C-alpha positions, 0 to 999 in steps of 0.5 A: 666826448667819452660817449662818442668814443664808446659809440665809435668803439662799438661800431668798430667792433661790430664792423670787425664781427661782420667782416669775420662772419662774411669771411667765415661764410666765404671759407665755409663755402665748398672749396672745390666749388670755389676752385671751379668758379675760379677756373670758369672765371679764368676761362672767361678772361682768356678764352683758351679752348684747350683750357676749356677742355681741361676743365671739362676733363677734370669735372668728368674725372678723365684724369689721363687726359687731364694729365696730358693737357695740363702738361701741355698748357704748363709749357704753352700758355699764360694760365695761372700755373698754380691751378695747372700744377694742382690739376696735374698733381691730382691726376697723378694721384689717381694714377698712383704716381704719388712722388711725382704728384708731390713735386707738383703740389710743392710748386704751388705758391704758399700765398696762392688761393689754392694753399688750403687744397694744397695742404690737404692733397699733401696730407693724403699723398703722404698717407698713400706713401706711408710717410705718416709723420709728414702727412699729419704735419700737413693736415695739422698745418691745414687745420691751423690755417683754415679754422673756418673750413667746411665740416666735410673737409674737416671730417675727411682730414680728421679721418686721415689723421686718425689713420696716420696715428694708428700706423704711428701707434699713437692710439690716444691721438687716433681716438681723439681724431676719430671721435672728432670725425664722428661728431661731424658725420651726418646721420644720412652718411651711413658709409662714413659712419661705418668706416669711422666706427670700425677705425675707432674700434681698431684703435681700442682693439690694438690697446686690448680694450675689448669691452670698448672695441667689440660693441663698435665692431658689432654696431658697424657690422649691423649697419653694414648688413643693411647698407649697399656697399659690398666692401663695407659688408666684407670688412665688417664681417672680417672684423667680427671673424677675427674678434670671435676667433681671438676670444675662442668663439670658433663656431661664430668665427667660421660663420663670419669668415664664410660671410666675408668670403661670400662678399669677397667673391661678390666683389671679385665677380663684379670686377671680373664681369666689368673687365670682361665687358670692357674686353668685349667692347674693345673687340666689337669696336675694333671689328666696327673700325675694320668694317668702316675701313673696308667700306671707305676703301670700297667707296674710294675705289668706286669714285676712282672708277667713275671719274676714269670713265668720264675721261673716255678713251683719251684718258684710258691709259692714265685711268688704267695706271691709276686703277693699277695703283689703287688696286695694289693699295687695296690688295695691301689693305686686304692683306692687312685685314686678313692678317688682322682677322687671323690675329683676332681669331687667335685672340678669340681662341685665347679668350675662349680658353681663358673663359673656360679656365675661369668658368670650368677649372675654378668650379672644382676647387671652389666646391672642394674649398666649400667641402673643406670648410664644411668638414672644418666646421664639423671638426671644430664642433666636435673638437677634433684637432687632428681632423681640423689639421687635415681639413686645413692642410687640404684647404691650403693645397686647393687654395695654392693650386687655385692661386697657381691657376689664376697666376698662369692665366694672368702671366699667359695674358701678359705674355701674349699681349707683350706686357710682361717685363722681360730683361735677361741679365746674369744671375747666380742660379742657386739663390733663384731656386732657393727663393722659390723653394722658400715660397713653397715651404707651407704647401710642401709641409701641408702635403707631407712632402720631403725636399732634398737638394743637391747643388753640385755646382752653382753657376751664373746664368743668363736669364730673366729672373722673374719669368724663370721663377714662374717656370720653377713654381709651375714645375714644383706645383705639378710635382706636389700635385701629382705626388699621390700622398707622401713622397720626395722631391729632389732638386739637383743643380749643376753644369752639363756643358761649357755653355749650359747650367741646369736644374732638375726637379725629380719627384716620386709621384705617379709619373707620366705614361710613355704616350703622353711623355712623347707628346710633351717632349715633341712640343716645339711650337708653343701656342694656345691651340696646342693645349689639350689637357687630356693629353697632359698639355695644359696652360701651365706647360705651354707657359713653361715652354714659352718662357724657357724658350724666350730665355734661350733655354731647353725644357725636357721631361723624363718619366716612368709611369708609377715611379715619378717624373724628372724635369730638367731646365737648361739655361745659357751660362754667364761668365763666371 
């Protein structure tokens, strides 16, 4: 009897182990594969064509269509809502709408098969929202409930937990999870290995454990050099530049910074090429659509004519009536096409000018920055502190000017495509001006320019605050740019009539010739075809005129060559 009980107990234990192993195998199966298997099974059960489209959109990462279709199915279908909430939430995270994504993830039931994926998504979403404690809480709860999950999910979870603890300054726990991550990374997964080692190095570096951190930074840098990921090359070079700068290895630091800038420019050029290619593709598609529409209209007209001839003389009047109707319709269509051609011509001209700015106007400052870096390198090697300061100030000026040029291109593009947010409200004038002056402190200091303010009277103005800041930045940038050495800028603010408040920016720069001043002040219609930099009318001025006019204000210039320039902005007053 005792022997039989022992055998029975062993069988029960063995069966328990088998069940646990099978359960572990099932959990270790890629959770996304299980997710897609469930989706396919659900489709086989209900044959909903819209749901089939949703599955394909999700597989191909077409998240905009996923978001629209999942919202529709949540209202008009009997499909398991947990899966629809999950797809909807994931789509929102890819659109960077994280708070709304959280709402969808919280609607997934805890007893659902998606509970594990839900906890993972909550962790990553809270991380993006910088709510690090909640992110850690979600990941740890996921880890507790999914002990036998796959190594890939563990690795990514440990990485994100480590990032959270870095932000929370709990470096011991950050080190613990990055170390766990390293043990799970496959030898062939070089990019994950580089990122994990850089993050672990940062943990040590933040604790001033340089002897532990620097070898990891160096190892990450060497791995990234032979790897294809440009962003990893850029980040690892920047880490080495910071390390060398902090331990006063300035020569090596400059070399790493130059390498960092090279990779950064490579990423920028890649993104710009993709963006321009997409723009060209849109234009070509629009042209093809227009040609197809014209061809279809011609075919319709031909069919109408052919049918009319068949009816003969008895139906001639009816035919002529129909012909007149379609002729008018065709005229309207041709008129619309002509207008579209004109709009396209203007768009092409704008695009060509912006290409000119990017390809031509950026070349000079880039060469200047390159020259300043070479000078900076020489001054560092000779320990010439005054030369370092002068080269650094020159580099700051050129960088600010280049940044200003790119901002002008961006703002002009947004304004031309009606994508710039414009909201006229009543604001106090003085804080807006002072905020812009504060942003320009470094540039003004680098160029040894003196600023004097004279606020005779502060007033409420009716304007769009952000577009007004763009105008003020342009005008201040021009004052500094054409100062020709040391000088002074005077900012005056007051009220010049019952309806207008004004601010004037007066500099002691090189001034404007009478011929160019007349050209600038006569500028009324603002458009891209008015740009002529040889006559003092550039994109910045066109942008200023456009935005001031949009704010129902007046922009005027007063200048004398060799003595400086005074620019005045008049804006409608609010009710004080």
